[in-house]
Kinemage of the C-alpha trace (Angstrom):
@kinemage 1
@onewidth
@group {chain A} dominant
@subgroup {mainchain}
@vectorlist {calphas} color= white
{ca met a 1} P 14.144 2.054 7.319
{ca leu a 2} L 12.664 1.897 3.775
{ca asp a 3} L 15.206 1.333 1.007
{ca pro a 4} L 15.492 4.856 -0.673
{ca met a 5} L 15.018 3.106 -4.212
{ca ile a 6} L 11.814 1.338 -3.140
{ca arg a 7} L 10.585 4.431 -1.410
{ca asp a 8} L 11.320 6.448 -4.680
{ca leu a 9} L 9.540 3.555 -6.529
{ca ala a 10} L 6.311 3.764 -4.489
{ca arg a 11} L 6.297 7.584 -4.454
{ca gly a 12} L 5.960 7.345 -8.448
{ca lys a 13} L 3.248 6.647 -10.541
{ca asn a 14} L 3.705 2.851 -10.199
{ca phe a 15} L 1.305 0.212 -9.083
{ca gly a 16} L 1.850 -2.220 -6.369
{ca ser a 17} L 0.075 -5.258 -4.969
{ca ile a 18} L -0.478 -6.299 -1.530
{ca ser a 19} L -0.507 -9.982 -0.412
{ca phe a 20} L -2.333 -10.886 3.021
{ca his a 21} L -3.750 -13.879 4.611
{ca leu a 22} L -7.682 -14.223 4.949
{ca pro a 23} L -9.256 -15.648 7.996
{ca asp a 24} L -9.041 -19.164 6.520
{ca asp a 25} L -5.160 -18.511 5.925
{ca val a 26} L -5.469 -18.459 2.158
{ca ile a 27} L -3.583 -15.699 0.775
{ca ala a 28} L -5.104 -12.906 -1.144
{ca thr a 29} L -3.448 -10.422 -3.548
{ca his a 30} L -4.984 -6.969 -4.520
{ca val a 31} L -3.419 -4.627 -6.964
{ca met a 32} L -3.309 -1.031 -5.150
{ca trp a 33} L -2.152 2.500 -5.335
{ca val a 34} L 0.788 2.766 -3.071
{ca asp a 35} L 2.901 5.542 -1.471
{ca ala a 36} L 5.823 5.764 1.016
{ca asp a 37} L 7.407 7.990 3.567
{ca asp a 38} L 11.112 7.498 4.615
{ca asp a 39} L 10.238 4.447 6.888
{ca asp a 40} L 7.155 2.730 5.623
{ca val a 41} L 5.200 1.715 2.485
{ca met a 42} L 1.693 3.037 2.698
{ca ile a 43} L -1.531 1.818 1.196
{ca asn a 44} L -4.964 3.246 1.789
{ca thr a 45} L -8.309 1.273 2.070
{ca glu a 46} L -11.538 1.439 3.915
{ca val a 47} L -12.269 0.070 7.354
{ca gly a 48} L -15.292 -1.941 6.317
{ca arg a 49} L -13.436 -3.989 3.603
{ca ala a 50} L -12.427 -7.469 3.877
{ca lys a 51} L -8.793 -6.556 3.035
{ca tyr a 52} L -8.665 -4.262 6.167
{ca lys a 53} L -10.255 -6.838 8.506
{ca ala a 54} L -7.952 -9.557 7.486
{ca ile a 55} L -4.919 -7.526 7.849
{ca gln a 56} L -6.191 -6.333 11.411
{ca ala a 57} L -6.277 -10.105 12.350
{ca asn a 58} L -3.031 -10.776 10.777
{ca pro a 59} L -0.627 -7.762 9.958
{ca asn a 60} L 2.041 -9.649 7.990
{ca val a 61} L 1.805 -8.571 4.416
{ca thr a 62} L 3.946 -8.502 1.470
{ca val a 63} L 3.747 -5.465 -1.109
{ca ala a 64} L 5.401 -5.642 -4.477
{ca ile a 65} L 5.673 -2.288 -6.475
{ca trp a 66} L 6.801 -2.579 -10.299
{ca lys a 67} L 7.928 0.271 -12.431
{ca ser a 68} L 5.035 1.318 -14.795
{ca asp a 69} L 7.313 1.476 -17.972
{ca ser a 70} L 9.495 -1.734 -16.959
{ca pro a 71} L 7.547 -4.426 -14.982
{ca tyr a 72} L 10.665 -6.326 -14.329
{ca ser a 73} L 12.188 -3.567 -12.475
{ca tyr a 74} L 10.391 -3.812 -8.832
{ca gly a 75} L 10.864 -3.667 -5.333
{ca glu a 76} L 9.155 -6.054 -2.626
{ca val a 77} L 8.891 -5.263 1.074
{ca arg a 78} L 7.819 -8.157 3.212
{ca gly a 79} L 6.453 -6.466 6.622
{ca thr a 80} L 4.093 -5.852 9.250
{ca val a 81} L 1.577 -3.158 9.388
{ca thr a 82} L 2.431 -1.223 12.415
{ca ser a 83} L 0.055 1.596 12.450
{ca glu a 84} L -2.862 3.407 10.712
{ca val a 85} L -3.993 6.687 10.142
{ca arg a 86} L -7.910 7.695 9.877
{ca gly a 87} L -10.000 10.706 9.642
{ca pro a 88} L -9.142 13.855 7.527
{ca glu a 89} L -5.487 12.670 7.082
{ca ala a 90} L -6.524 9.434 5.642
{ca arg a 91} L -9.299 11.158 3.184
{ca ala a 92} L -6.409 13.741 2.116
{ca his a 93} L -4.164 10.779 1.611
{ca ile a 94} L -6.408 8.830 -0.945
{ca asp a 95} L -7.039 12.243 -2.668
{ca ala a 96} L -3.475 12.618 -3.132
{ca leu a 97} L -3.086 8.989 -4.378
{ca ser a 98} L -5.926 9.541 -6.790
{ca gln a 99} L -4.354 12.896 -7.969
{ca lys a 100} L -1.003 10.873 -8.478
{ca tyr a 101} L -2.615 8.043 -10.448
{ca thr a 102} L -5.854 9.764 -12.122
{ca gly a 103} L -5.223 13.453 -12.147
{ca ala a 104} L -8.248 14.009 -9.876
{ca asp a 105} L -9.482 13.864 -6.355
{ca tyr a 106} L -11.013 10.367 -5.211
{ca arg a 107} L -14.571 10.192 -6.609
{ca asn a 108} L -15.613 6.572 -5.397
{ca glu a 109} L -18.240 6.373 -2.835
{ca ile a 110} L -16.690 6.067 0.704
{ca ala a 111} L -18.901 3.632 2.496
{ca thr a 112} L -17.155 3.323 5.622
{ca glu a 113} L -13.996 5.453 6.456
{ca arg a 114} L -10.718 5.767 4.803
{ca val a 115} L -7.633 4.470 6.455
{ca thr a 116} L -3.983 4.644 5.620
{ca leu a 117} L -1.977 1.439 6.601
{ca lys a 118} L 1.679 1.849 7.323
{ca ile a 119} L 3.887 -1.068 6.543
{ca lys a 120} L 7.132 -1.562 8.487
{ca pro a 121} L 9.694 -3.394 6.385
{ca val a 122} L 11.124 -6.759 7.934
{ca arg a 123} L 12.815 -7.784 4.565
{ca gln a 124} L 13.259 -5.862 1.158
{ca arg a 125} L 14.648 -6.659 -2.114
{ca ser a 126} L 14.571 -5.191 -5.589
{ca gln a 127} L 15.519 -5.617 -9.278
{ca gly a 128} L 16.513 -3.311 -11.811
{ca leu a 129} L 16.139 -0.411 -9.989
């Protein structure tokens, strides 16, 4: 189960970063829009992106989410991508994220297919929440 403080942080208009392993085992970090349900942290990407392909090869990731008005207040989830959602539900999810962060539906071109990745926590910690 996701820590309720981290869940609420992810549901708010707060940015996160996801760190993952590239094929050469170098770690990459991307700033992302984030979301959460009661069990998982969620991010939304495209299946054609290098990030998605790298996570498919090694599903162990770390997500850090910080309060927009207090960046030293944050939550961290180290976990595993255990499931994904595609199709209309993933498209609706990116629109919901875009509404949360920008106030409008997602306007960028979708080159491949949207996918929502669900990250199951293995370790969680927070500070200042």
